[in-house]
C-alpha angles and dihedrals in degrees: 000000000000096000118116094207130032119198123183136165092201123030137298112272113256091245093054122103123200112217123214094253094051126098118218121203119189117203100174113207098220103067094142097030119119102202114102117257141197115334092006086063100033109021094179098045104134094204093053091047091048093051096043091062090057099054108112097178135010123202116209135187098202145011088257090056091049091053090052090053090056095047106027098036100027089227109182097174136065123327118193107209094195105118132263119290091217090059094053086088090063093052093047092041096189110203093212091063092051090048092050092051094047091050093047091052093044096241110162122233113269095024113124121218133229114190123199109200114167126176119247126273122224092234094053100037109139095017139077111289123222118234113243096221141021111277090189089059089047090052092051091048092050093048091050092047098045105027088229135110117260136192123201119215130180131214121192127208116259088251092060132061097235137290126291109213144125090265120123097237139026111202098181090121094058103114099223120046093190090065090054090054089060091063095042119101098180130017130202115192134149116216101339124129088224086085090062090051091048091054089068086075091057091238126132124269126186120204106214107197112167090155096046096132095052094041094051090050093049102038107019124220133232090225139002110264090206089062094049137077090259119118103245129182126185100187137036089246091057 
């Protein structure tokens, strides 16, 4: 309440009040996400409308992200299309940070990393989310295909309490997801904007969407992933 500036990459909590002498900066976390958000999803949501009028400045990482600010947040004011500070780490890609993370997680040298990082589902929000495929089978397939050793790790959305799978390691409690991206060689996600962040490393990401029909009907998407350059799979065999 006494802060001069408020910065958030999600939304203001419903109990928060913005006073007239405060400056509110929105740095939405889903700049390259394709699932509809905020007013694009719920155009009459009173909380979203209330918050949108209080955004003094929005920071965007792409033209796509700026367009979402205009439609999903009803931002009328200034948008700085300059990139996200939290993604600077991906562009710099410092090897010492990746080495620190690998050592802290006990990942041996030479082992490659597959991360599974799905977004949350309404039905499992606030609980442990089940993986939608066998990560152990994925690990075996990768080792056969590449001749190298692989480790599968899982990262849950902030609205879930982790991922239940046959993977060796759940890293949902690691405080900074961007650091985990530095040690990841291949990502599998579903509809999460973390895939768009990971692409800044020029490494492959597969969007595994076995429930695409239901998810599109429930959540709505800004574009059809199947009609895009993204690598999309709809079954474990794919």
